[in-house]
Structures are given as C-alpha cells and as structure tokens.
C-alpha positions in Angstrom: -27.0 -40.1 40.1 -28.4 -36.7 39.1 -26.4 -34.5 41.5 -24.4 -31.6 39.9 -20.8 -32.3 39.1 -19.6 -29.6 41.5 -21.0 -31.7 44.4 -18.6 -34.5 43.5 -15.7 -32.1 43.2 -16.6 -30.5 46.6 -16.0 -33.9 48.2 -12.7 -34.3 46.4 -11.7 -30.8 47.3 -10.5 -30.1 43.8 -11.0 -26.8 42.1 -12.8 -27.1 38.7 -11.9 -25.3 35.5 -15.1 -24.3 33.9 -15.0 -23.0 30.3 -17.8 -21.8 28.0 -18.3 -23.7 24.7 -17.2 -20.6 22.8 -13.7 -20.6 24.3 -11.0 -21.2 21.6 -8.6 -24.2 21.9 -5.6 -21.9 22.3 -7.3 -19.9 25.2 -8.5 -23.1 26.8 -5.1 -24.7 26.7 -3.4 -21.6 28.2 -5.9 -21.6 31.1 -5.4 -25.3 31.6 -1.7 -24.9 31.8 -2.0 -22.3 34.5 -3.4 -24.8 36.9 -1.2 -26.3 39.6 0.8 -29.5 38.6 -1.4 -31.8 40.6 -4.5 -30.6 38.7 -3.0 -31.0 35.2 -4.5 -34.5 34.6 -8.0 -33.4 35.8 -10.6 -33.0 33.0 -12.0 -29.6 32.1 -15.7 -28.8 32.5 -17.3 -27.2 29.4 -20.7 -25.5 29.8 -23.0 -26.0 26.9 -26.4 -24.3 26.4 -28.3 -27.4 25.3 -26.8 -29.7 28.0 -25.7 -29.2 31.6 -22.0 -29.9 30.9 -19.4 -32.0 29.2 -15.9 -33.1 30.3 -12.9 -32.3 28.1 -9.8 -34.5 28.4 -6.8 -32.2 29.2 -4.4 -34.5 27.3 -6.6 -34.3 24.1 -6.7 -30.5 24.6 -2.9 -30.3 24.8 -2.5 -32.4 21.6 -4.9 -30.1 19.7 -3.2 -27.0 21.1 0.3 -28.1 19.9 -1.1 -29.2 16.5 -2.5 -25.7 16.0 0.7 -24.1 17.1 2.6 -26.3 14.7 0.3 -25.3 11.8 0.8 -21.6 12.8 4.6 -22.0 12.9 4.5 -23.7 9.5 2.3 -20.9 8.0 4.6 -18.2 9.4 7.7 -20.0 8.0 6.1 -20.4 4.6 5.0 -16.7 4.6 8.4 -15.5 5.7 10.0 -17.7 3.0 7.6 -16.3 0.3 8.4 -12.8 1.4 12.2 -13.5 1.2 11.7 -15.0 -2.3 9.6 -12.0 -3.3 12.2 -9.6 -1.9 15.0 -11.3 -3.7 13.0 -11.2 -6.9 12.4 -7.5 -6.5 16.0 -6.9 -5.7 17.1 -8.9 -8.8 14.6 -7.0 -10.9 15.9 -3.7 -9.5 19.5 -4.6 -10.3 18.5 -5.7 -13.8 16.6 -2.4 -14.5 19.4 -0.4 -12.9 21.9 -2.1 -15.2 19.7 -1.4 -18.3 19.4 2.2 -17.2 23.1 2.4 -16.8 23.7 1.0 -20.3 21.2 3.5 -21.7 23.0 6.4 -20.0 26.3 5.6 -21.5 25.4 6.0 -25.2 23.1 8.9 -24.3 26.0 10.6 -22.6 28.1 10.3 -25.8 25.2 11.7 -27.9 24.6 14.5 -25.4 28.2 15.5 -25.2 28.7 15.5 -29.0 25.5 17.3 -29.7 26.9 20.4 -28.1 29.8 20.4 -30.6 27.4 19.5 -33.5 25.2 22.5 -32.6 28.2 24.9 -32.4 29.7 23.5 -35.6 26.4 23.8 -37.5 25.9 27.4 -36.4 29.4 28.2 -37.6 28.8 26.5 -41.0 25.5 28.3 -41.5 27.1 31.6 -40.8 29.9 30.8 -43.2 27.4 29.8 -45.9 25.4 33.0 -45.3 28.6 35.1 -45.8 29.4 33.2 -49.0 25.8 33.8 -50.2 26.0 37.5 -49.5 29.4 38.0 -51.3 28.5 35.8 -54.2 25.5 37.5 -55.8 25.9 35.6 -59.1 26.9 31.9 -58.2 27.7 29.4 -60.9 24.8 27.5 -62.4 25.9 24.2 -60.8 25.7 25.7 -57.3 22.4 27.3 -58.0 21.0 24.0 -59.2 22.2 22.1 -56.1 20.7 24.8 -53.8 17.4 24.4 -55.6 17.5 20.6 -55.4 18.2 20.5 -51.6 15.9 23.4 -50.9 18.7 25.3 -49.3 16.6 28.1 -47.7 14.4 25.5 -45.9 17.4 23.4 -44.9 19.2 26.4 -43.5 16.2 27.2 -41.2 15.4 23.6 -40.2 18.8 22.2 -39.6 19.4 24.0 -36.3 15.8 23.1 -35.2 16.5 19.4 -36.0 19.7 19.5 -33.8 17.8 21.2 -31.0 15.1 18.5 -31.2 17.6 15.7 -31.1 19.2 17.4 -28.1 15.8 17.6 -26.3 15.2 13.9 -27.0 18.6 12.9 -25.6 17.9 15.0 -22.5 14.5 13.4 -22.0 16.0 9.9 -22.4 18.8 10.8 -19.9 16.2 11.9 -17.3 14.1 8.8 -17.9 17.1 6.5 -17.4 18.0 8.5 -14.2 14.5 8.1 -12.9 14.6 4.4 -13.5 17.8 4.2 -11.5 16.3 6.3 -8.7 13.1 4.1 -8.6 15.1 0.9 -8.6 17.3 2.1 -5.8 18.4 -0.8 -3.6 18.0 0.2 0.0 20.8 -0.3 2.4 20.6 -1.7 5.9 20.3 1.8 7.4 18.2 4.7 6.1 20.1 7.5 4.3 19.2 11.1 3.6 17.2 11.6 0.4 15.7 14.5 -1.6 12.0 13.5 -1.6 11.2 16.2 -4.2 13.6 14.6 -6.7 12.1 11.2 -5.9 8.5 12.4 -6.5 9.6 14.1 -9.8 11.2 10.8 -10.9 8.0 8.9 -10.3 6.0 11.5 -12.2 8.3 11.2 -15.1 7.9 7.4 -15.2 4.1 7.9 -15.1 4.1 10.6 -17.8 2.6 8.2 -20.3 -0.4 7.7 -18.1 -0.7 11.4 -17.1 -2.7 12.5 -20.1 -2.9 16.1 -21.1 -6.2 16.4 -19.3 -4.7 15.5 -15.9 -3.0 18.5 -14.3 -0.3 18.0 -11.7 0.1 20.9 -9.3 3.3 20.8 -7.2 3.3 23.0 -4.1 6.7 22.1 -2.8 7.8 23.6 0.5 11.4 23.5 1.8 12.3 20.0 2.8 15.8 19.1 4.2 17.2 15.7 3.3 15.0 13.1 5.0 16.6 9.9 6.4 14.6 7.1 4.8 14.7 4.0 2.6 14.4 5.8 -0.7 13.6 2.7 -2.8 10.7 1.7 -0.6 9.3 5.3 -0.4 9.4 5.4 -4.2 7.1 2.4 -4.2 4.8 4.2 -1.8 4.7 7.3 -4.1 4.1 5.1 -7.1 1.2 3.2 -5.5 -0.5 6.4 -4.3 -0.1 8.3 -7.7 -1.2 5.2 -9.6 -4.3 5.0 -7.4 -5.1 8.7 -8.0 -4.5 8.4 -11.8 -6.8 5.4 -12.0 -9.6 7.2 -10.3 -9.3 10.3 -12.5 -9.2 8.2 -15.7 -12.3 6.3 -14.6 -14.1 9.6 -13.9 -13.0 11.0 -17.3 -14.5 7.9 -19.0 -17.7 8.4 -17.0 -17.9 12.0 -18.1 -17.5 11.0 -21.8 -20.3 8.6 -21.3 -22.4 11.2 -19.6 -21.9 13.6 -22.6 -23.0 10.8 -25.0 -26.0 9.6 -23.0 -27.2 12.8 -21.4 -30.6 12.5 -19.9 -30.1 8.8 -19.1 -29.3 9.3 -15.5 -25.7 10.4 -15.8 -24.4 13.6 -14.1 -21.9 15.7 -16.0 -19.1 17.1 -13.8 -17.4 20.1 -15.4 -14.0 20.2 -13.7 -10.5 19.6 -14.8 -8.8 16.4 -13.4 -6.1 17.4 -11.0 -3.5 15.9 -8.7 -2.0 18.2 -6.1 1.2 17.4 -4.2 2.0 19.5 -1.2 5.1 19.1 1.0 6.1 20.8 4.2 7.8 20.5 7.6 5.1 20.4 10.3 4.9 20.6 14.0 5.1 17.5 16.3 1.9 15.5 16.6 1.7 13.7 20.0 -1.2 11.6 18.7 1.1 9.8 16.3 3.9 8.8 18.7 4.1 10.5 22.2 7.8 9.4 22.4 8.7 11.5 19.3 7.2 14.8 20.3 10.7 16.4 20.2 11.0 15.6 16.5 9.8 17.5 13.5 7.7 15.8 10.9 7.8 15.9 7.1 4.3 15.9 5.5 3.7 14.8 1.9 0.1 15.2 0.8 -1.1 13.8 -2.5 -4.7 14.8 -3.3 -7.0 14.4 -6.3 -10.4 15.7 -7.2 -11.5 12.3 -8.5 -14.8 10.5 -7.7 -13.7 9.7 -4.2 -14.8 6.6 -2.3 -18.0 5.4 -0.6 -18.0 4.9 3.1 -18.0 1.1 2.7 -15.0 1.1 0.3 -13.2 3.6 2.5 -13.7 1.4 5.6 -12.6 -1.7 3.7 -9.3 -0.1 2.7 -8.7 1.1 6.3 -9.4 -2.4 7.5 -6.8 -3.8 5.1 -4.1 -1.8 7.0 -4.5 -4.2 10.0 -2.1 -7.1 10.3 -4.9 -9.7 10.1 -6.5 -8.3 6.9 -3.2 -7.6 5.3 -2.2 -11.2 5.8 -5.2 -12.3 3.8 -4.7 -10.0 0.9 -1.9 -7.5 0.5 -3.1 -4.5 -1.5 -0.7 -1.8 -2.8 -2.1 0.7 -0.2 -1.7 -1.8 2.6 1.9 -2.4 1.6 2.4 1.4 1.5 1.0 1.7 5.0 3.4 -1.0 6.3 6.4 0.7 4.7 5.5 4.2 6.1 4.5 3.0 9.6 6.5 -0.1 10.2 9.7 0.7 8.3 9.9 4.5 8.9 8.0 5.0 12.1 5.7 7.5 10.4 2.0 7.8 9.8 -0.1 7.0 6.8 -3.5 8.8 6.5 -6.2 8.5 4.0 -9.2 10.8 3.6 -11.9 10.4 1.0 -15.3 11.8 0.2 -17.6 10.6 -2.5 -17.8 13.1 -5.3 -15.1 15.3 -3.8 -11.8 13.4 -4.1 -9.2 11.4 -2.1 -6.2 12.7 -0.2 -3.3 10.6 1.1 -0.9 12.1 3.7 2.5 10.6 4.6 4.1 11.8 7.8 7.8 10.9 8.4 9.8 11.8 11.5 12.6 14.2 10.8 15.5 13.5 13.3 
C-alpha cells in the first residue's frame, strides 16, 4: 500500500503530530504532551528529507525526555554544589587573610604609637647634645675620641631621618594590612553603603608591585555618596578590571622594547606613556539599562587604559562570554565581573575597545 499516511489518519479521524527531523527531543516531548489524553499513545510523524516519513513512539520519546531532564537536574545540582564549595573556600580564605591582616595591624599599631614618642625623644636628645657641644668648646679627650669613632656629626643628621623612614614603613604596612582587610571583606546578606573611592585605592595599593613606575594611574574622582553594594564582590570586580588593564599595558611595554631592539623588522614603535585613568561620577538615569529604574540616579566608574586594545574577534568573544550559556562553559574573570555587577547589583557592565587605542570598562550602579 503506497498511499500517504495522512489518508489512513483521515479515515481514523485522528489529528497527526508532524515534526521535522531537526526538532529537539525536549521540544518534541513538550508538543506531544500538549495533545489531548486520548491521542497520547499515538505515534508521532517525523518528516525526513531522504524518506517520506518515520514514526516515533511517544513512549520512547517520553523516556528520552525524562532522561535528559534528569541529566540536566544532576548537572545543575553538581554546578550549584561546586559553586557552594568555591564560595565557602573563598569565604574561608577571606577570613584567614583578614585574621592575618588583623595580626599584622596589632604590632604595627604598637610600633606606630611608640614611634611618635621615639621621634620626640630623639629630637629632645639631639637638642640637648647640641647645647652641650656649644657650651663645651674643649671637651675631654675621651669624649672627643668617642665622637670621632661613632661619627657623631653624621649620626646626628641621619638619626632623625632613620626614625622618619621607620615611621613611613610602618604607615605603609598599616595601609597594606587595612587594604587586605577591605579586599577580603565578607559580604552580608544585604548590601551596605560603601566608599567606592576607598575601595579602589585599596585595590591600587595591593597592585602597587605590578604598577611599575612606567604605568601612570590618573584618578579623576568626582563626588560619590556612599553606595549601597556588596563591597567584597565589587572589590573583586575592580581587581579583575585593573589586572586586565595592567596585563595589556605590560604586554605592550614588552612589545615596545622588542621594537626598539629589532627596528626595521616589521615592528611599530608607539611613543606613549602607559596610563590607566579612573573616572567616577553620578550620572543621569538611563532608561535603556532598566526602564523600571528611571527614577534612580546612577554611579559611573570608568577604568580606561591606552594599551593595545582588542581585535573585533576577541572583543566579540569576551562579550559572548557574558551570556549564561557561554559563562557556564568557561567562567572568565570578566564574565564573573559582569555577573556580579548585573545580577547581584542590578547595574550595567560595559566594555569598549579599539585596536591600537585602548580599552575602557564602565560600571554603572543604581543609587537608591
């Protein structure tokens, strides 16, 4: 019998479910389940290019559908479990670093507090010795010999400089420990107001070893009120963006050194000072971001560098990684930053880059 299948179904007065061969199992199962109960056992017709049709058993389709859903549930569970473990690891590491920073601050506080008295005492002693020296024009030979052995004139000039140097080192160590505490801040359940300028300065201090003398950091800070946020997670965003900019500038600096050594071998020498510019301001509402938040003000943090920039292909690849599907395959630092800003804070994360010009990141946060 070579009559079409729909002729048989027309006699049985049963509506056929016809699907193309490119239909996914999940979509096919959902369409099959929408049929009326009396048609559920009926097979499904699948159109194939090379053949007229094939029949698909609805029971086998349902089994495959629930197997796939089971695998999806297992994958989501394992991913959620991995994220919980990773979050717990980061929280434990944050508590550990915070404890170390606290232990550093205690002795530094003792040193810092006593250095003030040491500096005052040393000034007083030096003044006293100067008065003795002025009124004792002909000191005993033993005193003159000791003054010569210890190089008294140099010691008198250098002692106060040494105390000032120790004081500067203690102050720097205190700021570094405070920056570690700020960076490892454990976020609470609800966002709290934070000074974003202080957070950015803390990150810059932690990255000072990588910010070589050739990289200039220009800070154009506007007035920012305390911004409700999860400070610890935003610190991670600032760290990711600044690290990305520093890496680009360092790579370009290496390329410039190679260009100077191999001039004429196809290298182009860019005569410009590596620079990172940070600009903050309160901006007007942007309906394009979230039409429901047009009554709010926005805080804008722009971090731009004059590095090598990105090609169109690389730029598109990074933007694609911000999507949920691509982020699930490979979570990059910028993709995590995008999720923190948009998903956790309801803001916007923008990236602009031009090859040979530089890259700019902009973080927009709603200011309630």
